[in-house]
C-alpha positions, -999 to +999 in steps of 0.1 A: +592-725-484+587-763-480+616-779-461+621-811-481+646-826-505+631-805-533+639-772-516+669-764-538+647-767-568+616-751-552+615-721-576+616-744-606+588-765-591+567-734-586+571-724-622+561-759-633+530-757-612+521-723-627+526-736-662+505-767-654+478-746-638+476-722-668+474-752-691+446-768-671+426-736-670+431-730-707+420-766-714+389-760-693+382-728-713+384-748-745+359-773-731+336-744-722+338-730-757+331-765-772+300-769-750+287-734-754+278-742-790+253-768-779+241-760-744+230-728-725+256-712-703+237-718-671+233-756-676+271-760-683+281-739-653+257-758-630+269-792-641+305-782-640+302-768-605+289-802-593+321-818-605+343-790-591+329-799-557+345-834-561+379-817-563+370-793-534+361-823-513+396-837-518+412-803-509+391-802-477+400-838-468+437-831-474+435-799-452+421-818-422+383-815-425+355-790-427+373-766-404+395-757-433+365-743-451+353-720-423+337-687-433+342-656-411+326-628-433+296-641-452+288-607-467+322-604-483+319-640-496+286-631-512+300-600-529+330-619-542+308-648-554+286-624-572+316-611-592+325-647-601+290-655-612+289-624-635+324-633-648+314-669-656+283-660-676+302-632-695+330-656-703+308-684-715+291-660-740+325-646-750+340-679-760+308-688-778+312-658-801+350-652-803+381-672-809+395-686-776+429-669-779+413-635-785+391-639-754+421-648-732+441-619-747+414-594-738+410-607-703+447-599-697+434-564-690+422-576-655+455-565-638+451-531-652+415-528-639+428-540-605+455-513-604+430-486-615+405-497-588+431-501-560+431-464-551+393-457-549+384-491-534+413-501-512+429-467-507+463-479-521+487-454-536+493-459-573+522-440-586+525-422-619+545-450-634+519-476-628+492-452-640+512-448-672+514-486-676+476-488-671+471-463-699+495-481-722+477-514-714+444-500-724+459-489-757+468-525-762+431-534-756+421-509-782+446-524-807+430-558-801+393-547-803+397-520-830+364-503-818+336-503-843+301-514-848+303-549-862+294-581-841+330-591-834+340-557-819+308-555-798+313-591-787+347-580-774+329-562-746+321-595-731+357-605-722+363-569-711+334-573-687+349-606-676+382-589-668+364-561-648+346-587-628+378-606-622+395-575-610+367-567-586+368-603-574+405-599-566+398-567-547+374-587-524+399-615-522+425-591-508+402-581-481+392-617-474+428-629-470+433-602-445+403-613-425+412-649-417+392-664-445+404-698-458+411-707-494+388-737-492+360-716-478+363-692-507+362-721-532+331-735-516+311-703-516+322-693-551+315-727-566+281-729-548+271-695-561+280-703-597+262-736-595+230-720-580+230-692-605+233-718-633+205-738-618+182-708-618+183-707-656+165-739-658+132-719-657+141-706-692+133-740-706+164-741-728+182-769-710+190-801-730+197-837-720+235-840-726+248-869-746+271-893-728+301-878-745+292-842-735+283-853-700+318-868-697+333-837-711+315-815-685+328-839-658+363-837-671+361-799-673+350-797-636+379-820-625+404-801-647+393-768-631+399-783-597+433-794-608+440-760-621+431-743-588+452-769-569+483-761-591+478-724-586+477-728-549+508-751-549+527-726-570+529-701-542+540-728-517+572-732-537+580-698-552+573-661-546+546-644-566+570-621-584+589-650-599+560-671-611+534-645-620+548-638-655+544-675-664+506-670-660+508-654-695+516-688-709+478-693-710+477-672-743+501-699-759+479-727-746+447-710-758+462-702-792+473-739-796+440-753-785+421-728-807+441-738-837+437-775-830+400-776-825+387-746-844+415-737-868+416-702-852+447-682-852+450-646-837+456-620-864+485-595-862+464-569-844+456-593-816+492-604-813+504-568-812+478-558-786+485-588-765+522-580-765+514-544-753+491-558-726+516-583-713+544-557-712+522-533-693+511-560-669+547-571-663+558-535-656+529-531-631+541-563-614+577-549-613+566-516-597+544-535-572+575-556-562+596-524-559+569-508-537+567-539-514+605-540-511+607-503-502+580-508-475+598-538-460+632-519-460+625-483-453 
């Protein structure tokens, strides 16, 4: 915990950073949705990545130079970056077809995927209570999606795919944090991979010259993303994960507000009900994880 005059209020500061980070990422998602209506996903992701590097450059400078972006395991970086590339393209198409709040709600299934994959991939023990929470959470997803054959319900597979890629990304991140990888190094490889993947789509011939307003919007989106990542990092300097993690769900409130303001979209009762189930199951999984960690540290 930082030893400064704010130490007594450190948990509150951590919560504020989490709320701010969730807002910045939700605002960026709204910008992506706005741009997805007029530009191909690859072009937006490439241009946004260029501006994210501006923020990364500031992070590297603050951390003392390029040594803070060292890479020890290029193969794992590549695997993680591949997951992020897939997630980015799936998400761009999801927000193009679906209301923003609905997309964010469905992506809340990512912690459930992470728990389900922890045993076969990482060899972690997942108890019967967490498995039950995973099952309940997937019921919440079914409530949101209401499986069927129309476009909306098929399009809901896109944020589901996004959540699966995000969970797989987090599995690789766990391995990387145990292997002396730096946060700046991870940001550099991930952003570069998304940018290069977006650049490859130029051969499709669908790129358009952006207007000055849209170019500025892309720039703002990139800088906002950098600010969001910065807030998320600072969150865990001031508060423990168990305290601030539930506040990540504030993103559904930001997404709902932005969706209503810009597109007059409001989630229906099924999305609200399913989101509540998903959040409850996710919070219970977090609770059981904290109990497991406490038991391991105090046998």
